[in-house]
Backbone as ProteinMPNN parsed JSONL, in Angstrom:
{"seq_chain_A": "XXXXXXXXXXXXXXXXXXXXXXXXXXXXXXXXXXXXXXXXXXXXXXXXXXXXXXXXXXXXXXXXXXX", "coords_chain_A": {"N_chain_A": [[16.563, -8.356, -3.549], [16.092, -5.193, -2.055], [13.651, -2.673, -1.112], [14.828, -0.047, -0.963], [17.068, -0.421, -2.573], [15.849, -0.839, -5.047], [14.757, 1.703, -5.507], [17.093, 3.266, -5.599], [18.268, 2.159, -7.837], [16.846, 3.141, -9.904], [14.452, 1.987, -10.707], [11.383, 1.411, -12.453], [8.036, 2.703, -11.791], [6.217, 0.595, -12.192], [7.828, -1.697, -11.878], [8.506, -1.387, -9.206], [5.977, -1.552, -7.991], [5.343, -4.186, -8.639], [7.298, -5.544, -7.165], [6.452, -4.868, -4.568], [4.002, -6.192, -4.233], [4.544, -8.852, -4.612], [5.027, -11.074, -2.597], [5.002, -12.943, 0.507], [2.118, -12.88, 2.664], [1.769, -11.049, 5.672], [0.673, -10.59, 9.045], [-0.371, -7.44, 10.381], [-0.562, -5.121, 12.973], [-1.981, -2.094, 13.827], [-2.518, 0.961, 15.568], [-5.016, 3.226, 15.284], [-7.003, 6.233, 15.23], [-10.48, 5.734, 15.883], [-12.343, 7.137, 14.291], [-10.818, 7.671, 12.0], [-10.339, 5.072, 11.055], [-13.012, 4.224, 10.603], [-13.797, 6.064, 8.655], [-12.011, 5.415, 6.601], [-12.846, 2.797, 6.072], [-15.38, 3.342, 5.085], [-14.745, 4.862, 2.794], [-13.364, 2.917, 1.376], [-15.414, 1.079, 0.902], [-17.086, 2.624, -0.736], [-15.488, 2.678, -2.954], [-15.622, 0.123, -3.761], [-13.966, -1.7, -2.518], [-12.318, -3.772, -0.051], [-11.473, -2.911, 3.334], [-8.818, -3.654, 3.921], [-7.731, -4.046, 1.317], [-7.985, -1.465, 0.341], [-6.222, -0.01, 2.026], [-3.804, -1.323, 1.401], [-3.606, -0.631, -1.318], [-3.29, 2.173, -1.15], [-0.816, 2.288, 0.183], [0.891, 1.034, -1.677], [0.637, 2.791, -3.857], [1.8, 5.105, -2.737], [4.414, 4.222, -2.12], [5.414, 3.584, -4.635], [5.503, 5.88, -6.019], [7.081, 8.372, -7.944], [9.133, 11.0, -7.068]], "CA_chain_A": [[16.693, -6.921, -3.646], [15.245, -4.484, -1.111], [12.963, -1.492, -1.623], [15.779, 1.059, -1.137], [17.898, -0.736, -3.734], [15.025, -0.571, -6.229], [14.672, 3.155, -5.677], [18.418, 3.745, -5.99], [18.614, 1.642, -9.165], [16.029, 3.817, -10.909], [13.378, 1.103, -11.167], [10.141, 2.078, -12.865], [6.929, 2.501, -10.845], [5.644, -0.738, -12.398], [8.736, -2.655, -11.249], [8.38, -1.206, -7.756], [4.68, -2.107, -7.614], [5.457, -5.641, -8.728], [8.08, -5.969, -5.998], [5.684, -4.667, -3.338], [2.882, -7.135, -4.099], [5.004, -10.216, -4.856], [5.642, -11.612, -1.388], [4.053, -13.592, 1.412], [1.318, -11.989, 3.499], [2.079, -11.056, 7.1], [-0.284, -9.786, 9.801], [0.12, -6.167, 10.905], [-1.494, -4.461, 13.882], [-1.693, -0.681, 14.054], [-3.533, 1.666, 16.346], [-5.403, 4.494, 14.674], [-8.269, 6.711, 15.788], [-11.677, 5.055, 15.366], [-12.933, 7.925, 13.198], [-9.985, 7.455, 10.818], [-10.643, 3.724, 10.573], [-14.369, 4.187, 10.067], [-13.809, 6.842, 7.411], [-11.304, 4.624, 5.59], [-13.725, 1.683, 5.714], [-16.445, 3.904, 4.258], [-14.141, 5.212, 1.497], [-13.084, 1.647, 0.703], [-16.7, 0.548, 0.449], [-17.527, 3.449, -1.864], [-14.629, 2.323, -4.086], [-15.818, -1.292, -4.047], [-12.833, -2.43, -1.977], [-12.309, -4.045, 1.377], [-10.603, -2.009, 4.077], [-7.435, -4.105, 3.732], [-7.326, -3.739, -0.059], [-7.886, -0.008, 0.25], [-4.983, 0.395, 2.689], [-2.686, -1.826, 0.598], [-3.527, 0.186, -2.535], [-2.703, 3.467, -0.787], [0.599, 2.093, 0.493], [1.591, 0.746, -2.933], [0.691, 4.044, -4.62], [2.77, 6.007, -2.099], [5.763, 3.673, -2.211], [5.87, 3.497, -6.018], [5.443, 7.228, -6.605], [8.37, 9.017, -8.224], [9.119, 12.433, -6.734]], "C_chain_A": [[15.702, -6.283, -2.673], [14.665, -3.229, -1.76], [13.938, -0.35, -1.9], [16.682, 0.818, -2.351], [17.144, -0.502, -5.033], [14.971, 0.919, -6.531], [16.001, 3.694, -6.203], [18.817, 3.288, -7.387], [17.807, 2.302, -10.273], [14.935, 2.946, -11.484], [12.133, 1.913, -11.509], [9.067, 1.863, -11.799], [6.303, 1.109, -10.976], [6.509, -1.817, -11.755], [8.628, -2.582, -9.728], [7.068, -1.812, -7.267], [4.718, -3.628, -7.627], [6.218, -6.2, -7.532], [7.235, -5.92, -4.72], [4.569, -5.695, -3.151], [3.307, -8.594, -4.207], [5.761, -10.762, -3.647], [4.57, -12.279, -0.539], [3.298, -12.539, 2.235], [1.725, -12.144, 4.96], [1.033, -10.211, 7.826], [0.389, -8.525, 10.356], [-0.961, -5.587, 11.808], [-1.054, -3.016, 14.06], [-2.819, -0.086, 14.888], [-3.765, 3.015, 15.697], [-6.709, 4.953, 15.312], [-9.468, 6.025, 15.111], [-12.286, 5.81, 14.192], [-12.149, 7.76, 11.903], [-10.271, 6.089, 10.219], [-12.02, 3.662, 9.924], [-14.477, 4.94, 8.748], [-13.127, 6.076, 6.284], [-12.154, 3.434, 5.146], [-14.842, 2.152, 4.791], [-15.921, 4.254, 2.863], [-13.842, 3.942, 0.699], [-14.365, 1.064, 0.117], [-17.217, 1.321, -0.764], [-16.725, 3.148, -3.131], [-14.771, 0.857, -4.479], [-14.684, -2.17, -3.549], [-13.082, -2.802, -0.521], [-11.378, -3.03, 2.035], [-9.136, -2.374, 3.839], [-6.927, -3.778, 2.332], [-7.128, -2.247, -0.268], [-6.561, 0.484, 0.845], [-3.769, -0.073, 1.892], [-2.506, -0.988, -0.661], [-2.885, 1.536, -2.241], [-1.208, 3.346, -0.51], [1.409, 1.858, -0.781], [1.713, 2.006, -3.774], [1.754, 4.979, -4.045], [4.198, 5.51, -2.302], [6.293, 3.581, -3.647], [5.856, 4.847, -6.734], [6.856, 7.776, -6.801], [8.244, 10.502, -7.909], [10.067, 13.213, -7.594]], "O_chain_A": [[14.595, -6.79, -2.494], [15.124, -2.785, -2.812], [13.881, 0.257, -2.97], [17.018, 1.757, -3.072], [17.719, -0.024, -6.011], [15.124, 1.337, -7.679], [16.025, 4.487, -7.144], [19.613, 3.95, -8.053], [18.054, 2.054, -11.453], [14.526, 3.14, -12.629], [11.876, 2.965, -10.923], [9.175, 0.941, -10.991], [5.905, 0.513, -9.975], [5.984, -2.753, -11.152], [8.658, -3.608, -9.048], [7.043, -2.504, -6.25], [4.185, -4.277, -6.728], [5.823, -7.213, -6.957], [7.301, -6.829, -3.892], [4.229, -6.032, -2.017], [2.509, -9.487, -3.921], [6.984, -10.892, -3.676], [3.379, -12.188, -0.837], [3.802, -11.439, 2.461], [1.993, -13.253, 5.421], [0.555, -9.218, 7.277], [1.557, -8.545, 10.745], [-2.137, -5.568, 11.445], [0.097, -2.743, 14.4], [-3.94, -0.595, 14.893], [-2.855, 3.835, 15.573], [-7.442, 4.141, 15.876], [-9.45, 5.776, 13.905], [-12.699, 5.199, 13.208], [-12.739, 7.714, 10.824], [-10.428, 5.963, 9.005], [-12.177, 3.115, 8.832], [-15.171, 4.501, 7.831], [-13.6, 6.082, 5.147], [-12.176, 3.1, 3.962], [-15.209, 1.461, 3.84], [-16.582, 3.972, 1.863], [-14.045, 3.904, -0.514], [-14.387, 0.612, -1.028], [-17.728, 0.724, -1.712], [-17.217, 3.337, -4.243], [-14.121, 0.397, -5.417], [-14.455, -3.256, -4.082], [-13.938, -2.225, 0.149], [-10.587, -2.373, 1.358], [-8.31, -1.498, 3.585], [-5.809, -3.284, 2.18], [-6.211, -1.823, -0.971], [-5.865, 1.297, 0.236], [-2.812, 0.682, 1.72], [-1.378, -0.666, -1.035], [-2.029, 1.993, -2.998], [-0.425, 4.203, -0.92], [2.491, 2.422, -0.942], [2.771, 2.269, -4.345], [2.524, 5.579, -4.796], [5.09, 6.295, -2.622], [7.506, 3.507, -3.847], [6.165, 4.929, -7.922], [7.711, 7.651, -5.925], [7.353, 11.18, -8.423], [10.177, 14.429, -7.445]]}, "name": "protein", "num_of_chains": 1, "seq": "XXXXXXXXXXXXXXXXXXXXXXXXXXXXXXXXXXXXXXXXXXXXXXXXXXXXXXXXXXXXXXXXXXX"}
């Protein structure tokens, strides 16, 4: 099942979150402004997270949000 199918089927946020984290890890390269990266690293540290965990958490929250 794909993400769009989950959304269309009316899956709960918990089901969507489970789908998003239950897969193999793949490397991703993005280009963002240094100030944005540094600020995100600082926010992650203040939350007790790594930069990667912080970004993954934000993505999961956004993708599992019901509008």
